[in-house]
C-alpha positions as CSV (number, residue, x, y, z in Angstrom):
1,M,21.4,-123.0,-66.6
2,N,19.1,-126.0,-66.2
3,K,15.5,-125.6,-64.9
4,Y,16.3,-126.8,-61.4
5,A,19.1,-124.2,-61.0
6,K,16.8,-121.5,-62.3
7,I,14.1,-122.4,-59.8
8,A,16.6,-122.3,-57.0
9,T,18.1,-119.0,-58.1
10,D,14.7,-117.4,-58.6
11,G,13.5,-118.4,-55.2
12,L,16.7,-117.2,-53.4
13,I,17.6,-114.1,-55.4
14,N,15.8,-113.1,-58.6
15,N,12.3,-113.4,-57.1
16,N,13.2,-113.0,-53.4
17,A,9.9,-112.8,-51.6
18,T,11.0,-110.3,-49.1
19,F,13.4,-107.9,-50.9
20,K,12.3,-108.2,-54.5
21,L,8.5,-109.0,-54.4
22,V,7.9,-107.4,-51.0
23,L,5.5,-110.2,-49.8
24,G,4.9,-111.3,-46.2
25,T,5.8,-107.9,-44.8
26,C,3.6,-108.4,-41.7
27,A,5.7,-111.3,-40.5
28,T,8.9,-109.7,-41.7
29,L,8.4,-106.5,-39.7
30,G,6.9,-108.2,-36.7
31,M,9.4,-111.1,-36.3
32,S,12.7,-109.3,-37.3
33,S,13.3,-107.7,-33.9
34,T,16.0,-110.3,-33.1
35,A,18.0,-112.7,-35.2
36,F,16.6,-115.8,-33.4
37,D,13.0,-114.7,-33.9
38,G,13.7,-114.0,-37.6
39,L,15.5,-117.3,-38.1
40,G,12.6,-119.1,-36.4
41,M,10.0,-117.5,-38.5
42,G,11.9,-118.1,-41.7
43,L,12.5,-121.7,-41.1
44,S,8.8,-122.2,-40.1
45,V,7.7,-120.6,-43.3
46,T,10.1,-122.8,-45.2
47,V,8.7,-126.0,-43.7
48,V,5.2,-124.9,-44.5
49,L,6.2,-123.9,-48.0
50,L,7.9,-127.3,-48.7
51,L,5.0,-129.4,-47.3
52,S,2.2,-127.4,-48.9
53,N,3.9,-127.2,-52.3
54,V,4.5,-130.9,-52.3
55,I,0.9,-131.8,-51.3
56,I,-0.7,-129.3,-53.7
57,S,1.4,-130.5,-56.6
58,L,0.4,-134.1,-55.9
59,L,-3.3,-133.1,-55.8
60,R,-3.1,-130.5,-58.6
61,K,-5.0,-132.7,-61.1
62,L,-7.7,-133.6,-58.5
63,I,-8.5,-130.1,-57.2
64,P,-11.3,-128.5,-59.2
65,N,-10.4,-125.1,-60.6
66,T,-13.4,-123.4,-59.0
67,V,-12.3,-124.3,-55.5
68,R,-8.6,-124.2,-55.8
69,I,-8.0,-121.3,-53.5
70,P,-10.1,-122.7,-50.6
71,A,-8.4,-126.0,-51.1
72,F,-5.0,-124.5,-51.0
73,I,-5.8,-122.7,-47.8
74,V,-7.1,-125.9,-46.2
75,V,-3.8,-127.6,-47.0
76,I,-1.7,-124.7,-45.7
77,A,-3.8,-124.4,-42.6
78,T,-3.3,-128.1,-41.8
79,M,0.5,-127.7,-42.2
80,V,0.5,-124.7,-40.0
81,T,-1.5,-126.5,-37.3
82,L,0.9,-129.4,-37.3
83,L,3.8,-126.9,-37.1
84,R,2.2,-125.2,-34.1
85,M,1.8,-128.5,-32.3
86,A,5.4,-129.4,-33.0
87,L,6.8,-126.0,-31.8
88,D,4.6,-126.0,-28.8
89,K,6.0,-129.4,-27.8
90,F,9.7,-129.1,-28.7
91,L,10.5,-125.4,-28.9
92,P,8.1,-123.6,-26.5
93,D,10.3,-120.5,-26.3
94,L,10.1,-120.0,-30.0
95,Y,6.4,-120.8,-30.0
96,D,5.7,-118.1,-27.4
97,A,8.0,-115.6,-29.2
98,M,6.1,-116.0,-32.5
99,G,2.8,-115.4,-30.9
100,V,0.1,-114.4,-33.3
101,Y,2.4,-114.4,-36.3
102,L,2.5,-118.2,-36.2
103,P,-1.1,-118.8,-37.1
104,L,-0.9,-115.9,-39.6
105,I,1.4,-118.0,-41.7
106,V,-1.9,-119.5,-43.1
107,V,-2.6,-116.3,-45.0
108,N,1.0,-115.4,-45.7
109,C,1.2,-114.1,-49.4
110,V,4.4,-116.0,-50.0
111,I,2.9,-119.4,-49.3
112,L,-0.4,-118.9,-51.0
113,G,1.3,-117.2,-53.9
114,R,3.7,-120.1,-54.6
115,A,0.8,-122.6,-54.3
116,E,-1.3,-120.7,-56.9
117,S,1.5,-119.7,-59.4
118,F,3.8,-122.7,-59.1
119,A,2.8,-125.8,-57.2
120,S,-0.6,-126.1,-58.8
121,K,1.0,-126.2,-62.2
122,R,4.3,-128.1,-61.7
123,P,5.6,-131.6,-60.8
124,V,6.4,-132.6,-57.3
125,L,10.2,-132.3,-57.4
126,E,10.1,-128.8,-59.0
127,S,7.5,-127.7,-56.5
128,A,9.5,-129.0,-53.6
129,L,12.6,-127.2,-54.8
130,D,10.6,-124.0,-55.3
131,G,9.3,-124.3,-51.7
132,V,12.8,-124.8,-50.2
133,S,14.5,-122.0,-52.3
134,T,11.7,-119.5,-51.7
135,G,11.6,-120.3,-48.0
136,L,15.4,-120.0,-47.7
137,G,15.3,-116.7,-49.5
138,F,12.7,-115.4,-47.0
139,T,14.7,-116.9,-44.1
140,V,17.9,-115.2,-45.1
141,A,16.2,-111.9,-45.6
142,I,14.3,-111.8,-42.3
143,T,17.4,-113.1,-40.4
144,V,19.6,-110.4,-41.9
145,M,17.0,-107.8,-40.8
146,G,16.9,-109.4,-37.3
147,I,20.7,-109.4,-37.0
148,L,20.8,-105.6,-37.9
149,R,18.0,-104.7,-35.6
150,E,19.2,-106.7,-32.7
151,F,22.8,-105.5,-33.0
152,L,21.9,-101.8,-33.4
153,G,18.9,-101.7,-31.1
154,G,20.1,-104.1,-28.4
155,G,23.8,-104.5,-28.8
156,A,23.4,-108.3,-29.0
157,L,23.6,-111.0,-31.6
158,F,21.5,-114.2,-31.3
159,G,20.9,-113.2,-27.6
160,I,24.6,-112.8,-26.8
161,K,25.5,-109.3,-25.5
162,I,28.2,-107.7,-27.6
163,M,28.3,-104.1,-26.7
164,D,26.6,-101.6,-24.3
165,F,26.0,-98.9,-26.9
166,T,22.4,-99.2,-28.4
167,I,20.1,-97.2,-30.5
168,G,16.5,-97.7,-29.3
169,F,15.0,-96.6,-32.6
170,F,15.9,-99.9,-34.3
171,S,14.0,-101.9,-31.7
172,N,10.6,-100.3,-32.4
173,Q,8.3,-100.4,-35.4
174,A,9.7,-97.3,-37.1
175,G,13.1,-98.9,-37.0
176,A,11.7,-102.1,-38.6
177,F,10.4,-100.0,-41.5
178,F,13.7,-98.2,-41.8
179,V,15.8,-101.3,-41.8
180,Y,13.5,-103.0,-44.3
181,G,13.7,-100.0,-46.7
182,V,17.5,-99.9,-46.5
183,C,17.8,-103.7,-47.1
184,I,15.5,-103.5,-50.1
185,A,17.5,-100.6,-51.5
186,L,20.8,-102.4,-51.0
187,F,19.4,-105.6,-52.5
188,V,18.1,-103.9,-55.6
189,F,21.4,-101.8,-56.0
190,I,23.7,-104.9,-55.7
191,G,21.4,-106.9,-58.0
192,D,21.4,-104.1,-60.7
193,R,25.2,-103.8,-60.5
194,I,25.7,-107.6,-60.9
195,E,23.3,-107.7,-63.8
196,K,25.1,-104.8,-65.5
197,S,28.5,-106.5,-65.0
198,R,27.1,-109.7,-66.4
199,R,25.8,-107.9,-69.6
200,V,29.1,-106.2,-70.1
201,K,31.0,-109.5,-69.9
202,Q,28.6,-111.1,-72.2
203,A,28.9,-108.3,-74.7
204,R,32.7,-108.5,-74.5
205,S,32.6,-112.2,-75.1
206,L,30.6,-111.6,-78.2
207,R,33.0,-108.8,-79.2
208,L,30.2,-106.2,-79.2
209,P,30.4,-102.8,-77.7
210,A,29.2,-102.5,-74.1
211,R,26.8,-99.7,-75.1
212,S,24.6,-100.8,-78.0
213,P,23.0,-99.4,-80.2
214,L,25.4,-96.6,-81.4
215,S,25.1,-93.6,-79.2
216,E,23.2,-90.6,-80.7
217,P,26.1,-88.2,-81.1
218,A,28.1,-90.8,-83.1
219,A,25.0,-91.7,-85.1
220,E,24.4,-88.0,-86.0
221,R,28.1,-87.6,-87.0
222,E,27.8,-90.6,-89.2
223,G,24.7,-89.3,-90.8
224,T,26.2,-85.9,-91.6
225,D,29.3,-87.2,-93.2
226,V,29.3,-86.9,-97.0
């Protein structure tokens, strides 16, 4: 796997900000009540991630180490301000739905974390790819949560009514925590199963036993034979 594929895979799956690193939970819980709100928040974070990563990567050799965090926040805040102006102009419904969570993107741990750990140390192309993949990983996660909560709590999907049966629990804050926990558990479980399957296939391709080293009972029998 080349470095670009690894960056993309890490952002989308291996280091998924929502289900693996559990970052940005405030926006995740607050904006996942509907699929549309989740998608809007995810794409907004992706745009800010992409632009801030690129700018910080371009300026990484010019920003003094002693003021790097304040400088990163200034860059991110500028991108969020431009995004707010664009949404207010072209997507006022989404702008109103996001409410206080839109300006809070400035202090979103996902964006600041990628700026500090990746964009400030890597070239522009790699930083841009990291921003897009991390943002899309966040978008998919929060949209999936929005789909589940909207369908179960409101009987709708992207605002389209599907059924009359609803469970109000999934529309409130407790439902958000419950869905978030279930999604994390499923993500980790599926990831572990895939990783285990990959290791078994790799062991078979190398003609090695799937369980290595030798199990204790077999090792004891081998040691007692004379």
